[in-house]
C-alpha positions, 0 to 999 in steps of 0.5 A: 469459496467463490472467486475473488472479486478483483483479478489481476492477469498478465498485467504488462505496461510499457511506456515509450522509450521503451521503459517496462513499468509491469512485467506480467503482474498476476494477483488474486484480490480478496475483499478487504484491506489488500496491501501493495508494497514497494519502494518509489519508482516500482510500479505501484502507481502505473498498476493502481492508475491501470486498476483504476482505469486511468492508463490503458496496459499494453497487455493483461486484464483487470477483472472485477466480479467477472468483468473485464475492466480493461474492455469495459472501463466504465463498470470500474469507474462506476464501482471506484473510490480513489485517493491519489497520492497528490490530491489537489483542493482549493484552499479558500473553500471550507470543508463542506464546500469542497466536498460538495464540489467534488460530489457534484464533479463525481455525479454523487447524491444522497436522498436527502440532497448533496449537502446532507450527504456531504455532512454524513462524510464528513461525520464518518471521517470525523471533520464535522467540527472542521466543515466551516474551516478553510481547507487551506487552514487544514492539517495533512492528516485533515486533508487526507480525511477529506480526500477519503470521504470523497473517495467512499461516496457512492459507496465504492466496490473497489477504494484505492489508496495511493501513499496516504499517510506519506507525511502524516505525523504518528497521531494522524497516521493512527487515526487514519489507519482506523478509518481505513480499517473501518471502510475495508468492510465489504469492499476491496481496499488496495493500499499502495505505499513504500511504507511497511507500518501501513501494510503490517498494521492494516493489511491481512494480505500483501504483494511486493512489487520490485521493478514491475514485478510481484516478488512476494504474494503473501501475508504479513505473518507467513513473510515474518516465518520465512526470515524467522531465525535468519536476522541478526542484531548487533552494534558497529561503529559509525567509521566501521560501517561502510566495511562492514556492509561489504561483507555482510547483508546489511538490511538496516542500520540506525545510529544510536546515540550519535555513535554506534549503529544498530545494525540488523543483518540477514544471514542466509542458511548456511553463513555464519553470522557476524561476531557478537551479533545476536539472532532476533525474530524477523519483522515484516520490515526485515522481509521486505528488505531482504526481497529488496536488497538481496540476491534472489539465490539467498532469498529464502524460498518461503518468502518468495512462494505465495503464501495467498490463498487463490480464492477467497475465503480467508487470509493465511 
């Protein structure tokens, strides 16, 4: 087995105030898709910006193939593709012209020239038929695919995508999932999101971050096993839900037919489930919400203990 290509060690970031955005993050990240899951404000974007070399950490290191990129940020920048959460385009340019402009800014060209490279990239992200259309008329999914085209230009070693499916409809989300999966071969792809489905669909490995700390470094299967048998589901009338939530660990409540709520609760070992509730299989979303909403003394140790290998050699 070989060392993981991307190693994060003791990463700390303190903003003026002081505000501690990251609190000693340690991660070993192999090739392929790796999910960073957490709520807005958890520190995900700060983490991604440090890895990308856009922000300098207060302490700690980022090592790509053994090179400390905090000390040598150019090494990362030359090997990085980045699709930020808010990617700006010129709406009056065509898709091809916009991409050519972005390639010029990145200093990337191909053996047949920048125009030919742009056309190749547009084909990879299924935008050839829209190459002459103005970007202002693109759907949200099309704009994300155009952003991905510029991110993979130059065959980067590391690809960072930050909240890539926010605002996409289900069909566009599925199309983007397939593209990301295709792009993950032979490189590290960091996917930062608060959408659990993104991670469960794409990532064999994930970390959950809360208040600047990694609270789980695991796999989707291991996270589901950790809460399996501890999640119960039943119905609670809308008017009774506030009182019910005072005495039970509600992890989700979905209004059903405008009256009752389909409620999922976490029942820690030794506790009694609510009357009328049935045990149900645990999901990655259940595991994530347990980490977000339950006190640390109730969280199953199997959920917080690392289920991820220290060295690359296959996902657990």
